[in-house]
Backbone as JSON Lines, residues from 0, in Angstrom:
{"i":0,"aa":"M","n":[109.35,162.02,148.01],"ca":[109.19,161.16,149.42],"c":[110.55,161.35,150.02]}
{"i":1,"aa":"S","n":[110.77,160.96,151.24],"ca":[111.57,160.95,152.22],"c":[112.33,159.31,152.25]}
{"i":2,"aa":"K","n":[113.78,159.34,152.27],"ca":[114.23,157.92,151.95],"c":[113.84,156.69,153.55]}
{"i":3,"aa":"R","n":[113.48,157.8,154.62],"ca":[113.08,157.08,155.7],"c":[111.78,157.11,155.74]}
{"i":4,"aa":"I","n":[110.63,157.46,155.11],"ca":[109.54,157.24,154.96],"c":[109.31,155.69,154.02]}
{"i":5,"aa":"E","n":[109.83,155.79,152.86],"ca":[110.26,154.72,151.83],"c":[110.76,153.4,152.63]}
{"i":6,"aa":"R","n":[111.65,153.76,153.29],"ca":[112.52,152.61,154.2],"c":[111.01,151.81,155.0]}
{"i":7,"aa":"L","n":[110.15,152.78,155.41],"ca":[109.19,152.56,157.05],"c":[108.58,151.52,156.62]}
{"i":8,"aa":"V","n":[108.12,151.76,154.88],"ca":[106.74,151.03,154.36],"c":[107.39,149.47,153.75]}
{"i":9,"aa":"D","n":[108.26,149.86,153.06],"ca":[109.23,148.64,152.64],"c":[109.16,147.4,153.72]}
{"i":10,"aa":"L","n":[109.45,148.0,154.83],"ca":[109.42,147.34,156.09],"c":[108.31,146.65,156.57]}
{"i":11,"aa":"F","n":[107.03,147.25,156.21],"ca":[106.1,146.91,156.78],"c":[105.64,145.77,155.2]}
{"i":12,"aa":"P","n":[105.6,144.13,156.23],"ca":[105.16,143.32,155.54],"c":[103.57,143.25,154.5]}
{"i":13,"aa":"G","n":[102.93,144.31,154.9],"ca":[101.33,144.29,154.41],"c":[100.38,143.79,155.51]}
{"i":14,"aa":"A","n":[99.39,144.31,155.53],"ca":[97.96,143.77,156.49],"c":[96.67,144.35,155.81]}
{"i":15,"aa":"T","n":[95.97,143.6,156.22],"ca":[94.16,143.72,155.63],"c":[94.11,145.66,155.85]}
{"i":16,"aa":"S","n":[94.19,145.71,157.47],"ca":[93.78,147.17,157.76],"c":[95.13,147.55,158.57]}
{"i":17,"aa":"V","n":[95.36,148.98,158.52],"ca":[96.99,149.65,158.99],"c":[96.46,151.21,159.6]}
{"i":18,"aa":"A","n":[96.86,151.6,160.77],"ca":[96.64,152.97,161.31],"c":[97.58,153.64,161.06]}
{"i":19,"aa":"D","n":[98.05,154.31,160.45],"ca":[99.02,155.53,160.52],"c":[98.81,156.72,161.49]}
{"i":20,"aa":"I","n":[99.56,156.13,162.77],"ca":[98.94,157.19,163.81],"c":[100.47,158.62,163.48]}
{"i":21,"aa":"G","n":[100.02,159.94,163.66],"ca":[100.85,161.05,163.76],"c":[100.95,161.21,162.04]}
{"i":22,"aa":"C","n":[99.88,161.01,161.49],"ca":[100.09,161.02,159.98],"c":[101.19,162.0,159.41]}
{"i":23,"aa":"D","n":[101.2,163.32,160.1],"ca":[101.51,163.91,159.42],"c":[100.85,164.82,158.28]}
{"i":24,"aa":"H","n":[101.82,164.83,156.76],"ca":[101.11,164.69,155.96],"c":[100.62,164.54,155.12]}
{"i":25,"aa":"G","n":[100.59,163.35,155.3],"ca":[100.1,161.38,154.87],"c":[100.64,161.12,154.22]}
{"i":26,"aa":"Y","n":[102.06,161.15,154.11],"ca":[102.69,160.51,153.03],"c":[103.29,159.31,153.26]}
{"i":27,"aa":"S","n":[102.99,158.76,154.37],"ca":[103.56,156.86,154.68],"c":[102.05,156.17,153.96]}
{"i":28,"aa":"S","n":[100.84,157.3,154.75],"ca":[99.61,156.5,154.34],"c":[99.89,156.07,152.87]}
{"i":29,"aa":"I","n":[99.93,157.09,152.11],"ca":[99.7,157.45,150.19],"c":[100.48,156.29,150.45]}
{"i":30,"aa":"L","n":[102.38,156.2,150.27],"ca":[102.77,155.14,150.03],"c":[102.51,153.83,150.06]}
{"i":31,"aa":"L","n":[101.98,153.3,151.39],"ca":[101.47,152.28,151.92],"c":[100.25,151.69,150.98]}
{"i":32,"aa":"A","n":[99.29,152.75,150.31],"ca":[98.04,152.53,149.77],"c":[98.88,151.79,147.7]}
{"i":33,"aa":"K","n":[99.74,153.03,147.61],"ca":[100.07,153.02,146.57],"c":[101.08,151.11,146.57]}
{"i":34,"aa":"K","n":[101.85,151.03,147.67],"ca":[102.11,149.72,146.92],"c":[101.56,148.5,147.5]}
{"i":35,"aa":"G","n":[100.3,148.66,147.63],"ca":[99.68,147.73,147.92],"c":[99.41,146.81,149.41]}
{"i":36,"aa":"K","n":[100.28,147.68,150.72],"ca":[100.38,147.22,151.48],"c":[99.16,147.1,152.54]}
{"i":37,"aa":"A","n":[98.12,147.76,152.28],"ca":[97.31,147.36,153.1],"c":[95.45,147.41,152.29]}
{"i":38,"aa":"E","n":[94.58,146.93,152.22],"ca":[93.35,147.92,152.1],"c":[92.4,148.48,152.27]}
{"i":39,"aa":"K","n":[92.88,148.65,153.64],"ca":[92.34,149.89,154.55],"c":[93.14,150.72,155.0]}
{"i":40,"aa":"I","n":[93.75,151.83,154.96],"ca":[94.41,152.6,155.93],"c":[93.95,153.66,156.65]}
{"i":41,"aa":"I","n":[93.88,153.98,157.52],"ca":[93.6,154.95,158.22],"c":[94.02,156.2,159.36]}
{"i":42,"aa":"A","n":[94.67,157.26,158.48],"ca":[95.86,158.05,158.8],"c":[95.03,158.99,160.08]}
{"i":43,"aa":"C","n":[96.01,159.09,160.84],"ca":[95.28,159.69,161.85],"c":[95.98,160.88,162.28]}
{"i":44,"aa":"D","n":[95.7,161.93,163.17],"ca":[96.77,163.49,163.49],"c":[96.07,163.99,164.79]}
{"i":45,"aa":"I","n":[96.95,164.72,165.47],"ca":[96.45,165.16,166.74],"c":[95.91,166.66,165.93]}
{"i":46,"aa":"G","n":[96.67,166.79,164.81],"ca":[96.83,168.8,164.42],"c":[96.05,168.84,163.2]}
{"i":47,"aa":"E","n":[94.97,169.53,163.66],"ca":[93.9,169.54,162.49],"c":[94.65,170.05,160.85]}
{"i":48,"aa":"S","n":[95.57,171.27,160.94],"ca":[96.82,172.01,159.76],"c":[97.18,170.28,158.98]}
{"i":49,"aa":"P","n":[97.96,169.42,159.52],"ca":[98.59,168.94,159.2],"c":[97.9,167.41,158.6]}
{"i":50,"aa":"L","n":[96.41,167.35,159.08],"ca":[95.59,166.4,158.36],"c":[94.52,167.07,157.47]}
{"i":51,"aa":"E","n":[94.56,168.35,157.6],"ca":[93.9,168.76,156.34],"c":[94.8,168.81,155.12]}
{"i":52,"aa":"S","n":[96.24,168.85,155.52],"ca":[97.33,168.52,154.18],"c":[97.03,167.32,153.95]}
{"i":53,"aa":"A","n":[97.17,166.27,154.89],"ca":[97.48,164.97,154.53],"c":[95.43,164.6,153.56]}
{"i":54,"aa":"K","n":[94.7,165.53,154.03],"ca":[93.35,164.88,153.22],"c":[93.68,165.33,151.56]}
{"i":55,"aa":"N","n":[94.49,166.64,151.93],"ca":[94.63,167.32,149.95],"c":[95.54,166.24,149.31]}
{"i":56,"aa":"N","n":[96.6,165.89,150.04],"ca":[97.67,165.4,149.5],"c":[96.84,163.77,148.8]}
{"i":57,"aa":"I","n":[96.22,163.27,149.65],"ca":[95.46,161.88,149.61],"c":[94.15,162.02,148.27]}
{"i":58,"aa":"R","n":[93.5,163.2,148.23],"ca":[92.96,163.85,147.21],"c":[93.29,163.69,145.84]}
{"i":59,"aa":"K","n":[94.5,164.2,145.56],"ca":[95.17,164.33,144.87],"c":[95.79,163.29,144.05]}
{"i":60,"aa":"E","n":[96.3,162.11,144.93],"ca":[96.62,160.67,144.25],"c":[95.44,159.94,143.95]}
{"i":61,"aa":"G","n":[94.27,160.41,144.19],"ca":[93.04,159.63,144.27],"c":[92.66,158.41,144.93]}
{"i":62,"aa":"L","n":[93.59,158.61,146.22],"ca":[93.28,157.54,147.36],"c":[92.42,157.69,147.94]}
{"i":63,"aa":"T","n":[91.2,158.51,147.97],"ca":[90.12,158.76,149.35],"c":[89.61,157.38,149.32]}
{"i":64,"aa":"N","n":[89.35,156.67,148.5],"ca":[88.34,155.07,148.44],"c":[89.7,154.18,149.43]}
{"i":65,"aa":"K","n":[90.96,154.56,149.68],"ca":[91.04,153.63,150.54],"c":[91.96,154.19,151.43]}
{"i":66,"aa":"I","n":[91.91,155.28,151.73],"ca":[92.5,156.52,153.15],"c":[91.26,156.51,153.56]}
{"i":67,"aa":"Q","n":[91.11,156.77,155.05],"ca":[90.59,157.79,155.8],"c":[91.15,158.58,156.34]}
{"i":68,"aa":"C","n":[90.86,159.42,156.76],"ca":[91.93,160.67,157.79],"c":[90.74,160.69,158.86]}
{"i":69,"aa":"R","n":[91.08,160.84,159.97],"ca":[90.68,161.03,160.99],"c":[91.44,161.7,162.37]}
{"i":70,"aa":"L","n":[90.64,163.03,162.77],"ca":[91.56,163.67,164.01],"c":[91.49,163.45,165.33]}
{"i":71,"aa":"G","n":[92.43,163.36,166.16],"ca":[92.56,162.67,167.81],"c":[93.75,162.61,168.08]}
{"i":72,"aa":"N","n":[93.86,162.63,169.13],"ca":[94.98,162.3,169.89],"c":[95.33,160.65,170.18]}
{"i":73,"aa":"G","n":[96.71,160.05,169.32],"ca":[97.16,158.65,169.9],"c":[96.57,157.87,168.85]}
{"i":74,"aa":"L","n":[95.88,156.67,169.74],"ca":[94.63,155.87,169.23],"c":[93.56,156.1,169.68]}
{"i":75,"aa":"E","n":[93.29,157.31,169.98],"ca":[91.76,157.46,170.16],"c":[90.53,157.65,169.02]}
{"i":76,"aa":"P","n":[91.08,157.96,167.77],"ca":[90.73,157.69,167.04],"c":[89.71,156.51,166.21]}
{"i":77,"aa":"L","n":[90.22,155.21,166.93],"ca":[90.39,154.06,166.51],"c":[89.92,153.24,167.27]}
{"i":78,"aa":"K","n":[88.54,152.56,167.05],"ca":[87.76,151.86,167.58],"c":[88.42,150.22,168.07]}
{"i":79,"aa":"S","n":[88.07,150.02,169.03],"ca":[88.95,148.93,169.71],"c":[89.28,147.57,168.61]}
{"i":80,"aa":"Y","n":[90.14,147.35,168.23],"ca":[90.53,146.49,167.02],"c":[89.8,146.53,165.96]}
{"i":81,"aa":"E","n":[89.71,147.64,165.74],"ca":[89.55,148.34,164.29],"c":[90.77,147.66,163.1]}
{"i":82,"aa":"V","n":[91.57,148.14,163.56],"ca":[93.11,147.75,162.69],"c":[93.31,146.98,162.94]}
{"i":83,"aa":"E","n":[94.58,146.36,162.23],"ca":[95.45,144.84,162.41],"c":[96.76,145.13,162.7]}
{"i":84,"aa":"A","n":[97.38,146.23,162.49],"ca":[98.48,147.03,161.79],"c":[98.21,148.2,162.95]}
{"i":85,"aa":"L","n":[100.03,148.58,162.75],"ca":[99.85,150.17,163.42],"c":[101.55,150.69,162.58]}
{"i":86,"aa":"L","n":[101.62,151.97,162.33],"ca":[102.63,152.26,161.97],"c":[102.93,153.37,162.66]}
{"i":87,"aa":"I","n":[103.84,154.28,163.2],"ca":[103.96,155.2,164.36],"c":[105.86,155.63,163.92]}
{"i":88,"aa":"S","n":[106.11,156.83,163.2],"ca":[107.08,157.5,163.34],"c":[107.34,158.78,163.97]}
{"i":89,"aa":"G","n":[108.17,159.11,164.13],"ca":[108.61,160.87,164.39],"c":[108.19,161.55,165.46]}
{"i":90,"aa":"M","n":[108.12,160.43,166.42],"ca":[107.94,160.29,168.04],"c":[108.55,160.14,168.73]}
{"i":91,"aa":"G","n":[109.06,160.98,170.23],"ca":[110.27,160.26,171.27],"c":[109.27,158.95,171.67]}
{"i":92,"aa":"G","n":[110.26,157.84,171.96],"ca":[110.31,156.9,172.46],"c":[109.19,156.79,173.59]}
{"i":93,"aa":"P","n":[109.28,157.79,174.57],"ca":[108.21,157.75,175.59],"c":[106.63,157.95,175.19]}
{"i":94,"aa":"L","n":[106.52,158.79,174.15],"ca":[105.5,159.14,173.82],"c":[104.47,157.79,172.62]}
{"i":95,"aa":"I","n":[105.52,157.22,171.96],"ca":[105.24,156.1,171.36],"c":[104.77,154.96,172.86]}
{"i":96,"aa":"M","n":[105.19,154.69,173.63],"ca":[105.01,153.9,174.73],"c":[103.75,154.68,175.18]}
{"i":97,"aa":"E","n":[103.21,155.65,175.7],"ca":[101.75,155.82,176.08],"c":[100.87,155.84,175.31]}
{"i":98,"aa":"I","n":[101.23,155.91,174.49],"ca":[100.34,155.67,173.09],"c":[99.73,154.66,172.85]}
{"i":99,"aa":"V","n":[100.49,153.29,173.05],"ca":[100.16,152.33,172.56],"c":[100.37,151.32,173.52]}
{"i":100,"aa":"E","n":[100.94,151.37,174.7],"ca":[100.78,150.82,175.82],"c":[99.65,149.66,176.63]}
{"i":101,"aa":"K","n":[98.66,150.64,176.44],"ca":[96.95,149.99,177.06],"c":[96.38,149.08,175.95]}
{"i":102,"aa":"R","n":[96.99,149.5,174.66],"ca":[96.29,148.86,173.45],"c":[96.87,148.07,172.54]}
{"i":103,"aa":"I","n":[98.31,147.77,173.03],"ca":[99.31,146.99,172.15],"c":[98.3,145.35,172.02]}
{"i":104,"aa":"D","n":[97.59,144.55,172.59],"ca":[97.2,143.48,172.35],"c":[96.49,143.13,171.2]}
{"i":105,"aa":"E","n":[95.84,144.54,170.85],"ca":[94.94,144.9,169.25],"c":[95.62,144.6,168.27]}
{"i":106,"aa":"F","n":[97.23,144.78,168.26],"ca":[97.5,144.71,167.16],"c":[98.53,143.02,166.68]}
{"i":107,"aa":"S","n":[98.93,143.02,165.79],"ca":[99.55,141.67,165.2],"c":[101.04,141.89,164.32]}
{"i":108,"aa":"L","n":[100.54,143.35,164.13],"ca":[101.98,143.81,163.44],"c":[102.01,145.09,163.63]}
{"i":109,"aa":"A","n":[103.21,145.98,163.64],"ca":[103.14,147.01,164.06],"c":[104.8,147.89,163.84]}
{"i":110,"aa":"V","n":[104.79,149.2,162.87],"ca":[106.22,149.65,162.65],"c":[106.43,150.8,163.76]}
{"i":111,"aa":"F","n":[107.61,150.8,164.4],"ca":[107.98,151.8,164.93],"c":[109.3,152.23,164.2]}
{"i":112,"aa":"S","n":[109.25,153.94,164.5],"ca":[110.26,154.65,164.44],"c":[110.44,155.78,165.67]}
{"i":113,"aa":"P","n":[110.9,155.72,166.43],"ca":[111.09,156.61,167.94],"c":[112.31,157.23,167.38]}
{"i":114,"aa":"Q","n":[111.97,158.45,168.28],"ca":[113.06,159.45,168.18],"c":[113.96,159.69,168.99]}
{"i":115,"aa":"S","n":[113.84,159.05,170.15],"ca":[114.48,159.24,171.73],"c":[114.42,157.83,172.28]}
{"i":116,"aa":"D","n":[114.97,157.72,173.23],"ca":[115.04,156.7,174.84],"c":[114.63,155.5,174.03]}
{"i":117,"aa":"F","n":[115.85,154.99,173.18],"ca":[115.78,153.83,172.48],"c":[115.56,153.07,173.69]}
{"i":118,"aa":"S","n":[116.97,152.82,174.78],"ca":[117.25,151.55,175.28],"c":[115.57,151.65,176.07]}
{"i":119,"aa":"N","n":[114.88,153.03,176.51],"ca":[113.65,152.16,177.36],"c":[112.87,151.56,176.34]}
{"i":120,"aa":"F","n":[112.56,152.07,174.98],"ca":[111.84,151.59,173.99],"c":[112.13,150.36,173.66]}
{"i":121,"aa":"R","n":[113.15,149.87,173.82],"ca":[113.5,148.75,173.16],"c":[112.9,147.42,174.35]}
{"i":122,"aa":"R","n":[113.6,147.82,175.55],"ca":[112.74,147.34,176.98],"c":[111.11,147.09,176.87]}
{"i":123,"aa":"F","n":[110.74,147.86,176.16],"ca":[109.11,148.23,176.66],"c":[108.96,147.17,175.52]}
{"i":124,"aa":"L","n":[109.17,147.18,174.01],"ca":[108.84,146.94,172.86],"c":[108.99,145.12,173.1]}
{"i":125,"aa":"A","n":[110.27,145.08,173.71],"ca":[110.57,143.09,173.57],"c":[109.85,142.33,174.88]}
{"i":126,"aa":"E","n":[108.97,143.52,175.95],"ca":[108.08,142.76,176.81],"c":[106.82,142.7,176.24]}
{"i":127,"aa":"K","n":[106.22,143.46,175.34],"ca":[104.75,143.51,174.59],"c":[104.96,142.77,173.3]}
{"i":128,"aa":"M","n":[105.95,142.9,172.79],"ca":[105.69,141.87,171.09],"c":[107.08,141.36,170.67]}
{"i":129,"aa":"E","n":[106.99,140.72,169.38],"ca":[108.17,140.18,169.39],"c":[108.81,141.19,168.18]}
{"i":130,"aa":"V","n":[109.85,141.5,168.75],"ca":[110.97,142.28,167.75],"c":[111.36,141.58,166.52]}
{"i":131,"aa":"L","n":[110.96,141.83,164.95],"ca":[110.85,141.14,164.17],"c":[112.04,141.24,163.32]}
{"i":132,"aa":"K","n":[112.02,142.56,163.21],"ca":[113.25,143.2,162.33],"c":[113.77,144.36,163.05]}
{"i":133,"aa":"E","n":[115.38,145.2,162.86],"ca":[115.58,146.32,163.08],"c":[116.79,146.4,162.4]}
{"i":134,"aa":"E","n":[115.78,148.47,162.27],"ca":[117.63,148.46,160.97],"c":[118.03,150.06,161.19]}
{"i":135,"aa":"Y","n":[118.79,150.02,160.89],"ca":[119.36,151.78,161.29],"c":[119.21,152.36,159.5]}
{"i":136,"aa":"L","n":[118.96,153.69,159.31],"ca":[119.06,154.77,158.04],"c":[119.83,156.09,158.59]}
{"i":137,"aa":"E","n":[119.86,156.31,158.08],"ca":[120.75,157.63,158.28],"c":[120.36,158.16,156.83]}
{"i":138,"aa":"E","n":[119.43,159.57,157.12],"ca":[119.61,160.36,155.94],"c":[119.34,161.62,156.8]}
{"i":139,"aa":"G","n":[119.83,162.36,155.72],"ca":[120.36,164.12,155.86],"c":[121.45,164.48,157.59]}
{"i":140,"aa":"G","n":[122.04,163.2,157.65],"ca":[123.34,163.27,158.63],"c":[122.56,162.81,159.83]}
{"i":141,"aa":"K","n":[121.23,162.76,160.1],"ca":[120.21,162.05,161.57],"c":[120.53,160.44,161.02]}
{"i":142,"aa":"F","n":[120.3,159.85,162.35],"ca":[120.55,158.51,162.1],"c":[119.01,158.0,162.65]}
{"i":143,"aa":"Y","n":[118.27,157.02,161.95],"ca":[117.07,156.3,162.42],"c":[117.16,155.23,162.86]}
{"i":144,"aa":"R","n":[115.77,154.66,164.06],"ca":[116.15,153.44,164.08],"c":[114.35,153.01,163.83]}
{"i":145,"aa":"L","n":[114.42,152.0,162.78],"ca":[113.48,151.27,162.66],"c":[113.14,149.47,162.37]}
{"i":146,"aa":"F","n":[111.82,149.89,163.61],"ca":[111.25,148.43,163.79],"c":[110.12,147.74,163.13]}
{"i":147,"aa":"L","n":[110.16,146.25,163.25],"ca":[109.27,145.52,162.77],"c":[108.71,144.67,163.78]}
{"i":148,"aa":"A","n":[107.81,145.12,164.53],"ca":[107.48,144.04,165.38],"c":[106.02,142.87,165.74]}
{"i":149,"aa":"G","n":[105.73,141.83,165.99],"ca":[104.64,141.14,165.56],"c":[104.19,141.06,166.97]}
{"i":150,"aa":"K","n":[103.06,139.96,166.67],"ca":[102.6,139.78,168.29],"c":[103.61,138.81,168.97]}
{"i":151,"aa":"K","n":[103.49,138.64,170.21],"ca":[104.49,137.59,171.02],"c":[103.71,136.43,171.41]}
{"i":152,"aa":"E","n":[104.42,135.54,170.58],"ca":[103.54,133.96,170.98],"c":[103.99,133.3,171.87]}
{"i":153,"aa":"N","n":[105.03,133.69,172.36],"ca":[106.08,133.0,173.5],"c":[105.91,134.33,174.78]}
{"i":154,"aa":"K","n":[104.99,133.74,176.0],"ca":[104.63,135.14,177.25],"c":[105.69,134.7,178.28]}
{"i":155,"aa":"E","n":[106.95,134.11,177.43],"ca":[108.38,133.73,178.54],"c":[109.18,135.45,178.85]}
{"i":156,"aa":"E","n":[109.62,135.03,179.99],"ca":[110.12,136.31,180.59],"c":[111.22,136.91,179.09]}
{"i":157,"aa":"T","n":[111.26,138.23,179.03],"ca":[112.24,139.01,177.99],"c":[113.69,138.39,178.37]}
{"i":158,"aa":"A","n":[114.25,138.12,177.32],"ca":[115.86,137.22,176.68],"c":[116.76,138.48,177.97]}
{"i":159,"aa":"A","n":[118.0,137.89,178.58],"ca":[118.61,138.84,178.86],"c":[119.61,139.58,177.75]}
{"i":160,"aa":"R","n":[119.63,140.85,177.94],"ca":[120.73,141.33,177.44],"c":[122.03,142.16,177.79]}
{"i":161,"aa":"S","n":[122.82,142.58,176.71],"ca":[123.73,143.39,177.63],"c":[122.79,144.74,177.34]}
{"i":162,"aa":"Y","n":[123.85,146.03,178.2],"ca":[123.63,147.19,178.13],"c":[123.65,147.98,176.55]}
{"i":163,"aa":"A","n":[124.73,147.1,175.69],"ca":[124.92,147.95,174.12],"c":[123.51,147.04,173.43]}
{"i":164,"aa":"E","n":[123.32,145.77,173.81],"ca":[122.02,145.52,172.77],"c":[121.15,146.21,173.07]}
{"i":165,"aa":"W","n":[120.75,146.5,174.51],"ca":[119.52,147.44,174.97],"c":[119.85,149.01,174.25]}
{"i":166,"aa":"E","n":[120.61,149.28,174.34],"ca":[120.75,150.53,173.6],"c":[120.79,150.69,172.53]}
{"i":167,"aa":"Y","n":[121.63,150.0,171.5],"ca":[122.13,149.82,170.23],"c":[120.82,148.87,169.49]}
{"i":168,"aa":"G","n":[120.37,147.56,170.1],"ca":[119.49,146.79,169.26],"c":[120.8,145.4,168.85]}
{"i":169,"aa":"W","n":[119.91,144.45,169.67],"ca":[120.32,142.51,169.29],"c":[120.74,142.5,167.82]}
{"i":170,"aa":"I","n":[119.21,142.53,167.1],"ca":[119.32,141.98,165.78],"c":[120.32,143.58,164.82]}
{"i":171,"aa":"P","n":[120.32,144.32,164.52],"ca":[121.67,145.32,164.13],"c":[122.99,144.5,164.65]}
{"i":172,"aa":"L","n":[123.38,145.27,165.72],"ca":[124.24,144.3,166.27],"c":[124.89,143.43,165.84]}
{"i":173,"aa":"Q","n":[123.87,142.19,165.68],"ca":[124.28,140.74,165.08],"c":[124.16,140.79,163.82]}
{"i":174,"aa":"K","n":[123.84,141.62,163.04],"ca":[123.77,141.35,161.71],"c":[124.74,142.3,161.28]}
{"i":175,"aa":"K","n":[125.6,143.37,161.97],"ca":[126.69,143.91,161.81],"c":[126.24,144.94,160.62]}
{"i":176,"aa":"D","n":[125.26,145.71,161.15],"ca":[124.25,146.42,160.06],"c":[125.13,147.94,160.2]}
{"i":177,"aa":"P","n":[126.09,147.99,158.89],"ca":[126.97,149.18,158.49],"c":[126.66,150.23,158.88]}
{"i":178,"aa":"V","n":[125.19,150.83,158.4],"ca":[124.78,152.3,159.62],"c":[125.0,152.64,160.75]}
{"i":179,"aa":"L","n":[124.64,151.43,161.62],"ca":[124.96,151.46,163.08],"c":[126.33,151.63,163.3]}
{"i":180,"aa":"R","n":[127.24,151.17,162.56],"ca":[129.11,151.15,162.8],"c":[129.3,152.24,162.7]}
{"i":181,"aa":"A","n":[128.28,153.32,161.39],"ca":[128.7,154.24,161.33],"c":[128.53,155.49,162.49]}
{"i":182,"aa":"L","n":[127.11,154.9,162.84],"ca":[126.67,156.3,164.54],"c":[128.1,155.77,165.3]}
{"i":183,"aa":"L","n":[128.17,154.38,165.55],"ca":[128.89,153.78,166.42],"c":[130.06,154.73,166.73]}
{"i":184,"aa":"E","n":[131.1,154.84,165.0],"ca":[132.11,155.77,164.99],"c":[131.81,157.07,165.4]}
{"i":185,"aa":"K","n":[130.98,157.75,165.14],"ca":[130.91,159.08,165.35],"c":[130.65,159.2,166.58]}
{"i":186,"aa":"E","n":[129.51,158.18,167.3],"ca":[129.72,158.95,168.81],"c":[130.85,158.57,169.78]}
{"i":187,"aa":"K","n":[131.76,157.3,168.64],"ca":[132.62,157.35,170.11],"c":[133.64,158.57,169.46]}
{"i":188,"aa":"R","n":[133.81,159.09,168.9],"ca":[134.67,160.38,168.48],"c":[133.95,161.5,169.26]}
{"i":189,"aa":"Q","n":[132.88,161.79,169.08],"ca":[132.6,162.71,170.22],"c":[132.69,162.71,172.0]}
{"i":190,"aa":"Y","n":[132.16,161.59,172.05],"ca":[132.6,160.98,173.42],"c":[133.56,161.23,173.73]}
{"i":191,"aa":"E","n":[134.88,161.07,173.07],"ca":[135.79,161.16,173.47],"c":[136.76,162.49,173.19]}
{"i":192,"aa":"E","n":[136.22,163.49,172.7],"ca":[136.43,165.06,172.37],"c":[136.04,165.44,174.08]}
{"i":193,"aa":"I","n":[134.87,164.84,174.08],"ca":[134.01,165.68,175.04],"c":[135.02,164.86,176.79]}
{"i":194,"aa":"L","n":[135.43,164.01,176.71],"ca":[136.34,163.28,178.27],"c":[137.62,164.2,177.68]}
{"i":195,"aa":"E","n":[138.1,164.1,176.96],"ca":[139.62,164.57,176.7],"c":[139.23,166.11,177.42]}
{"i":196,"aa":"K","n":[138.3,167.18,177.34],"ca":[137.84,168.55,177.99],"c":[137.67,168.14,179.73]}
{"i":197,"aa":"R","n":[136.84,167.69,179.98],"ca":[136.03,166.9,181.02],"c":[135.9,165.53,181.71]}
{"i":198,"aa":"Q","n":[136.35,165.07,182.59],"ca":[136.43,163.34,182.97],"c":[135.13,163.52,183.97]}
{"i":199,"aa":"V","n":[133.96,162.85,183.15],"ca":[133.17,162.98,183.36],"c":[132.29,161.28,183.14]}
{"i":200,"aa":"E","n":[131.89,161.08,184.63],"ca":[132.15,159.29,184.52],"c":[130.72,158.86,183.76]}
{"i":201,"aa":"E","n":[129.94,159.64,183.63],"ca":[128.98,159.2,182.81],"c":[129.52,159.09,181.42]}
{"i":202,"aa":"V","n":[129.92,159.92,180.87],"ca":[130.55,159.97,178.87],"c":[131.32,158.59,179.55]}
{"i":203,"aa":"R","n":[131.77,158.56,180.45],"ca":[132.9,157.26,180.38],"c":[132.46,155.56,180.41]}
{"i":204,"aa":"N","n":[131.16,156.0,180.79],"ca":[130.02,154.91,180.85],"c":[129.51,154.72,179.47]}
{"i":205,"aa":"K","n":[129.35,155.67,179.13],"ca":[129.09,155.72,177.75],"c":[129.83,155.09,176.3]}
{"i":206,"aa":"L","n":[131.18,155.69,176.63],"ca":[131.8,155.29,175.78],"c":[132.49,153.53,175.9]}
{"i":207,"aa":"A","n":[132.12,152.93,177.29],"ca":[132.21,151.78,177.26],"c":[131.16,151.21,176.51]}
{"i":208,"aa":"V","n":[130.05,151.73,176.78],"ca":[128.51,150.76,175.83],"c":[129.14,150.86,174.27]}
{"i":209,"aa":"I","n":[129.7,151.94,174.06],"ca":[129.45,151.98,172.65],"c":[130.96,151.35,172.04]}
{"i":210,"aa":"D","n":[132.07,150.87,172.94],"ca":[133.18,150.0,172.73],"c":[132.7,148.66,172.6]}
{"i":211,"aa":"E","n":[131.94,148.28,173.85],"ca":[131.0,146.95,173.54],"c":[130.18,146.87,172.47]}
{"i":212,"aa":"A","n":[129.58,147.34,171.94],"ca":[129.09,147.37,170.79],"c":[129.68,147.43,169.66]}
{"i":213,"aa":"L","n":[130.74,148.1,169.45],"ca":[131.6,147.95,168.46],"c":[132.08,147.03,168.44]}
{"i":214,"aa":"G","n":[132.53,146.1,169.46],"ca":[133.2,144.52,169.74],"c":[132.17,143.99,168.53]}
{"i":215,"aa":"F","n":[131.15,143.58,168.59],"ca":[130.03,142.99,167.96],"c":[130.8,142.77,166.4]}
{"i":216,"aa":"Y","n":[131.48,144.05,166.25],"ca":[131.72,144.28,164.72],"c":[133.3,143.57,164.57]}
{"i":217,"aa":"R","n":[134.07,143.57,165.3],"ca":[135.44,142.48,165.8],"c":[135.65,141.43,165.92]}
{"i":218,"aa":"E","n":[134.16,140.94,166.49],"ca":[134.18,139.38,166.42],"c":[133.98,138.33,165.15]}
{"i":219,"aa":"N","n":[134.71,137.66,165.19],"ca":[134.49,136.6,163.68],"c":[134.66,137.3,162.43]}
{"i":220,"aa":"H","n":[135.71,138.41,162.26],"ca":[135.07,139.58,161.74],"c":[136.46,139.87,160.7]}
{"i":221,"aa":"N","n":[137.03,140.12,159.82],"ca":[138.61,139.75,159.41],"c":[139.01,141.1,158.82]}
{"i":222,"aa":"G","n":[137.65,141.98,158.59],"ca":[138.1,143.66,157.72],"c":[139.05,144.35,158.52]}
């Protein structure tokens, strides 16, 4: 079991029912069931092969009474308001937004781990739901963003945020997430190397956002 899947499940506080969208081999669904995070789990995938693998893994674990497998694209296998919560990971930010956009009001809780377009994903999520937690995780040299969101009670306008907060997340920046710091320092080195070879405005702008983010770690910090 990967550290990422374990952390995603740990981040999920629990619900009566949850849909694991893009369940792949069913590992997230199995762990949700084993940890008692939901009474009913619906594991969905667009691919027949991974879904068959998920079915076999669920059968081996003796969890067929808790986990249903359904073939289909995005939320299509789910009836309206059939589940209370969502778990979606391993997809690009734009695809996750496309999947949930029209039906996001159905869910009181959601755990997301987008793989790209993070700034736009945060803007989308902040507008549609309340971002309760966000953290970074590093596994196998890759950095992952993990979000827990809940139903938005306050329908007022989304709070004003800086470029760094949209790009890297205001919650991990304010908490001085050490994994995010490692990512920022790595990105800073990479973009500085590019800038030494080619003076590109886009790279210079990216470095400015990274420096702004690193500023969160210097404020009121003696280390």
